[in-house]
FIDREN-974346 format. One line per 3 residues: number of its first residue (from 1); their letters; for each residue x, y, z of C-alpha. Coordinates in steps of 0.25 Angstrom, whole numbers, plus 5000, padded with zeros to 4 digits. Example, Ala and Ser with C-alpha at 12.3 -4.5 7.8 and 13.67 -1.06 7.14 Angstrom:
2
1 = AS = 5049:4982:5031 | 5055:4996:5029
This chain:
307
1 = MAT = 4907:4829:5253 | 4901:4843:5251 | 4899:4846:5236
4 = PYP = 4894:4861:5235 | 4893:4869:5222 | 4899:4867:5212
7 = TPI = 4902:4852:5214 | 4891:4845:5206 | 4879:4840:5215
10 = DPT = 4879:4825:5218 | 4869:4818:5227 | 4880:4810:5233
13 = LTR = 4888:4823:5237 | 4880:4835:5237 | 4873:4838:5250
16 = VGW = 4860:4845:5250 | 4852:4853:5261 | 4838:4856:5262
19 = IGI = 4830:4866:5270 | 4815:4867:5269 | 4807:4854:5269
22 = GVM = 4793:4858:5267 | 4783:4852:5257 | 4792:4855:5245
25 = GAA = 4806:4856:5252 | 4804:4842:5258 | 4801:4836:5244
28 = MAS = 4813:4842:5237 | 4822:4838:5248 | 4817:4824:5247
31 = RLL = 4820:4824:5232 | 4835:4827:5235 | 4836:4816:5245
34 = SAG = 4830:4806:5235 | 4840:4811:5225 | 4851:4806:5235
37 = YTL = 4856:4819:5240 | 4860:4821:5255 | 4850:4831:5261
40 = TIY = 4852:4839:5274 | 4839:4847:5278 | 4835:4857:5288
43 = ARS = 4821:4859:5293 | 4815:4869:5303 | 4805:4858:5307
46 = PSK = 4814:4845:5308 | 4802:4836:5308 | 4799:4840:5293
49 = ALP = 4813:4834:5289 | 4809:4820:5293 | 4805:4815:5280
52 = LQS = 4817:4820:5273 | 4826:4814:5284 | 4820:4801:5281
55 = QGA = 4825:4802:5267 | 4839:4805:5272 | 4840:4820:5274
58 = HLA = 4848:4825:5286 | 4842:4835:5295 | 4850:4847:5299
61 = DSP = 4848:4857:5311 | 4850:4870:5303 | 4851:4876:5289
64 = AEV = 4866:4878:5291 | 4868:4863:5294 | 4860:4860:5281
67 = ARA = 4870:4869:5274 | 4882:4863:5280 | 4878:4849:5276
70 = SDV = 4874:4853:5262 | 4880:4858:5248 | 4866:4863:5243
73 = VFT = 4855:4867:5253 | 4841:4869:5248 | 4830:4878:5255
76 = MLG = 4816:4876:5253 | 4809:4885:5263 | 4796:4893:5264
79 = HPS = 4799:4908:5264 | 4811:4917:5261 | 4812:4920:5276
82 = DVR = 4814:4905:5278 | 4825:4905:5268 | 4832:4917:5274
85 = SIV = 4832:4911:5287 | 4837:4897:5283 | 4847:4902:5273
88 = LQH = 4852:4915:5279 | 4847:4918:5293 | 4846:4905:5301
91 = PAS = 4856:4904:5313 | 4861:4892:5305 | 4858:4896:5291
94 = LLS = 4859:4888:5278 | 4869:4898:5273 | 4878:4898:5285
97 = GLS = 4880:4883:5283 | 4883:4883:5268 | 4897:4879:5264
100 = PNS = 4904:4886:5252 | 4898:4882:5238 | 4885:4876:5245
103 = VTV = 4872:4880:5239 | 4859:4884:5245 | 4846:4883:5236
106 = DMT = 4834:4890:5241 | 4821:4884:5235 | 4811:4892:5243
109 = SSH = 4802:4902:5237 | 4810:4913:5242 | 4814:4928:5239
112 = PDL = 4824:4931:5228 | 4830:4942:5236 | 4833:4931:5247
115 = ARE = 4839:4922:5237 | 4849:4933:5232 | 4852:4935:5247
118 = IFA = 4855:4921:5250 | 4863:4920:5237 | 4872:4931:5241
121 = AAR = 4874:4925:5255 | 4877:4911:5249 | 4888:4917:5240
124 = AKN = 4894:4925:5252 | 4897:4911:5258 | 4901:4905:5245
127 = CWS = 4889:4897:5244 | 4877:4897:5233 | 4862:4900:5234
130 = VDA = 4852:4896:5224 | 4837:4900:5225 | 4829:4889:5218
133 = PVS = 4814:4890:5222 | 4804:4880:5216 | 4791:4878:5210
136 = GGD = 4783:4865:5209 | 4776:4863:5223 | 4777:4850:5231
139 = IGA = 4775:4841:5219 | 4786:4847:5212 | 4795:4846:5224
142 = RDG = 4791:4831:5226 | 4793:4827:5211 | 4806:4836:5209
145 = KLA = 4799:4844:5199 | 4801:4858:5205 | 4804:4870:5196
148 = IFA = 4816:4876:5203 | 4820:4891:5201 | 4835:4892:5203
151 = AGE = 4843:4904:5205 | 4857:4908:5209 | 4871:4905:5203
154 = SSV = 4867:4897:5190 | 4879:4887:5192 | 4874:4884:5206
157 = VKW = 4860:4882:5201 | 4865:4873:5190 | 4873:4865:5200
160 = LEP = 4861:4863:5208 | 4853:4856:5197 | 4855:4841:5202
163 = LFE = 4847:4845:5214 | 4837:4854:5207 | 4834:4843:5198
166 = ILG = 4829:4834:5209 | 4819:4845:5213 | 4815:4850:5200
169 = KAT = 4819:4859:5188 | 4828:4871:5191 | 4828:4883:5182
172 = YMG = 4839:4893:5184 | 4833:4907:5186 | 4845:4916:5188
175 = QAG = 4852:4923:5200 | 4849:4922:5214 | 4834:4925:5217
178 = CGH = 4829:4922:5203 | 4824:4908:5208 | 4815:4915:5219
181 = SCK = 4810:4925:5209 | 4806:4914:5199 | 4799:4907:5210
184 = IAN = 4791:4919:5214 | 4787:4921:5199 | 4783:4906:5199
187 = QVT = 4774:4908:5211 | 4767:4919:5204 | 4765:4910:5192
190 = IGL = 4760:4898:5200 | 4752:4906:5210 | 4744:4912:5199
193 = NQI = 4743:4899:5192 | 4737:4893:5205 | 4727:4904:5206
196 = GLS = 4723:4903:5192 | 4721:4888:5193 | 4713:4890:5206
199 = EGL = 4704:4900:5199 | 4702:4890:5187 | 4698:4879:5196
202 = VFA = 4688:4887:5205 | 4682:4893:5192 | 4681:4879:5186
205 = ERA = 4674:4873:5198 | 4664:4885:5199 | 4661:4883:5184
208 = GLD = 4657:4868:5187 | 4669:4862:5180 | 4676:4849:5185
211 = VKQ = 4689:4856:5191 | 4698:4843:5188 | 4692:4843:5174
214 = FLD = 4695:4858:5173 | 4710:4855:5177 | 4711:4844:5166
217 = AIR = 4705:4853:5156 | 4715:4864:5158 | 4728:4856:5160
220 = TGS = 4731:4856:5145 | 4727:4870:5142 | 4733:4884:5145
223 = AAS = 4729:4883:5159 | 4738:4871:5162 | 4749:4874:5172
226 = KAL = 4758:4868:5183 | 4749:4874:5193 | 4737:4866:5187
229 = ELF = 4745:4853:5187 | 4750:4855:5201 | 4738:4861:5208
232 = GER = 4726:4859:5200 | 4721:4846:5206 | 4726:4851:5220
235 = MIE = 4717:4863:5219 | 4705:4855:5215 | 4707:4845:5226
238 = KDF = 4710:4856:5236 | 4724:4850:5239 | 4732:4861:5244
241 = RPG = 4744:4854:5250 | 4756:4863:5248 | 4767:4862:5238
244 = GFA = 4769:4876:5242 | 4762:4884:5252 | 4752:4895:5248
247 = EYM = 4759:4904:5258 | 4772:4903:5250 | 4765:4907:5237
250 = VKD = 4761:4920:5245 | 4776:4921:5249 | 4781:4919:5235
253 = LGM = 4771:4929:5228 | 4774:4939:5239 | 4789:4939:5236
256 = GLN = 4786:4941:5221 | 4776:4953:5224 | 4785:4959:5234
259 = AVE = 4797:4959:5224 | 4787:4966:5214 | 4783:4976:5224
262 = KGE = 4798:4980:5227 | 4801:4981:5212 | 4812:4971:5213
265 = DDK = 4823:4974:5203 | 4814:4986:5199 | 4805:4977:5191
268 = VVV = 4791:4978:5197 | 4782:4968:5192 | 4767:4968:5194
271 = LPG = 4761:4954:5198 | 4746:4956:5200 | 4744:4941:5199
274 = ASL = 4754:4938:5209 | 4748:4948:5218 | 4734:4942:5217
277 = CKQ = 4740:4928:5219 | 4747:4932:5232 | 4734:4937:5237
280 = LYS = 4727:4924:5234 | 4738:4916:5240 | 4738:4925:5252
283 = SMV = 4723:4923:5254 | 4726:4908:5254 | 4736:4910:5265
286 = ANG = 4726:4919:5273 | 4716:4908:5272 | 4726:4899:5280
289 = DGK = 4730:4891:5268 | 4745:4896:5266 | 4751:4882:5269
292 = LGG = 4742:4876:5258 | 4748:4874:5244 | 4746:4886:5234
295 = QGI = 4736:4878:5226 | 4727:4881:5238 | 4725:4895:5231
298 = ISV = 4712:4889:5225 | 4706:4889:5239 | 4707:4905:5239
301 = IDR = 4700:4905:5225 | 4689:4896:5231 | 4687:4905:5243
304 = ING = 4686:4917:5234 | 4675:4910:5227 | 4668:4906:5240
307 = K = 4671:4892:5240
């Protein structure tokens, strides 16, 4: 039995769809399966779906087929262009298959304007759309401790709480698009944190300090941060396995800087740190490291220092 909004979400009745099973998406979808939800998935590379299928997920042939089999469909993709294609433009698009009062939830780091466009298109079909990008990387996705920035109709976001709680902690940010705006601001913050941490580690090593001892020393001081806890040891060990690709950081920072350049809503904000941050991450991508994790930015600082 289909139970779309506003019927309360129930793992025995509510059918969930998932599109986007990369590093984070697969971990998030796995948590929903483990919580007892029926999951239908779509993958452009079907072989990537095998681990989730072994947990009981059903593989669909198109985004529209996922939508027809689901009351709530999550997307967790790479770029806004992917979201536009899957949700709006695919010959068998997600939106074309949604039933009335079904909900699509985009957890991709995407563009606020696109979120507003999808929201309007969904409402025209008597469906609902929520933009809910996340922060917390692969570890947060695995452990269900993601920060979720949710936006759209407040009652729909509230209705989604049983699903969000499996993935992390959701904060309601406002009308459609505000979730993606929050994620862009988050990326400015974490990007600059990672660069600061990288420079601190490089300086500490050049000064002859034991870098692990340095991290332990600053953990309880003003320099303590989530970035330090998540990425400090990885940077020291040169463990650049991705929780999120460095090239995505360039994309996210670019969306923020482009909005600033256009003077969105007539509120021009100068972000010199974000501009420098984007340049450094762009250098990482130019070095062929775009598919590494963002913590690999320390490799750029090392190169600048001749290492």
